[in-house]
C-alpha positions as CSV (number, residue, x, y, z in Angstrom):
1,M,-21.5,98.4,5.6
2,E,-20.3,98.7,2.1
3,C,-18.7,95.2,2.0
4,E,-22.0,93.8,3.4
5,Q,-23.9,95.4,0.6
6,Y,-21.4,94.2,-2.0
7,V,-21.9,90.6,-0.8
8,Y,-25.7,91.1,-0.7
9,G,-25.8,92.5,-4.3
10,F,-23.5,89.9,-5.7
11,T,-25.4,87.1,-4.1
12,H,-28.7,88.3,-5.7
13,L,-27.0,88.5,-9.1
14,Y,-25.4,85.1,-8.6
15,L,-28.8,83.5,-7.8
16,H,-30.9,85.3,-10.4
17,S,-28.4,84.9,-13.3
18,G,-28.4,81.2,-12.9
19,M,-24.8,81.0,-11.9
20,A,-25.6,79.3,-8.6
21,K,-27.4,76.6,-10.3
22,A,-24.7,76.1,-12.9
23,D,-22.1,76.0,-10.1
24,N,-24.3,73.5,-8.1
25,V,-24.5,76.0,-5.2
26,C,-27.5,76.0,-2.9
27,L,-27.5,79.0,-0.5
28,P,-29.1,78.8,2.9
29,E,-32.7,79.9,3.1
30,Q,-32.5,81.4,6.6
31,N,-30.1,84.1,7.7
32,Q,-28.6,84.0,4.2
33,A,-26.8,87.4,4.3
34,D,-25.0,86.6,7.6
35,E,-24.2,83.0,6.7
36,I,-22.6,84.1,3.4
37,R,-20.8,87.0,5.0
38,W,-19.3,84.9,7.8
39,A,-18.3,82.1,5.3
40,F,-16.5,84.7,3.2
41,M,-14.7,86.1,6.3
42,R,-13.5,82.6,7.2
43,W,-12.4,82.0,3.7
44,A,-10.5,85.3,3.5
45,H,-8.8,84.6,6.8
46,K,-7.8,81.1,5.7
47,N,-6.7,82.3,2.2
48,F,-4.9,85.4,3.2
49,G,-2.3,84.9,0.5
50,K,-5.0,85.4,-2.1
51,R,-5.9,88.8,-0.8
52,D,-5.0,90.5,-4.1
53,M,-7.5,88.4,-6.1
54,P,-10.8,90.2,-7.1
55,A,-13.4,90.0,-4.4
56,V,-15.9,88.4,-6.7
57,Q,-13.5,85.4,-7.3
58,G,-13.2,85.0,-3.5
59,L,-16.9,85.1,-3.1
60,I,-17.5,82.5,-5.8
61,A,-14.8,80.3,-4.3
62,T,-16.5,80.7,-0.9
63,L,-20.0,79.8,-2.2
64,K,-18.8,76.7,-4.1
65,D,-16.8,75.5,-1.0
66,K,-19.3,76.2,1.7
67,F,-22.7,75.8,0.1
68,P,-22.7,72.9,-2.4
69,C,-26.1,71.4,-3.2
70,K,-26.7,68.1,-1.5
């Protein structure tokens, strides 16, 4: 539960601070929390060697990779 709330809180900050726009990231409108959480879980599994990096860096990498604006 705590990890889910961390992702949820960070996502709101990312959107409302303008970082998403600056990074050219467009988050899904539907089922946003689950889509982001699952994308991060896949990213973390694929990038296991980066497990010591701060979680926020992994989240940003996930958002840039999986949700670019089209």
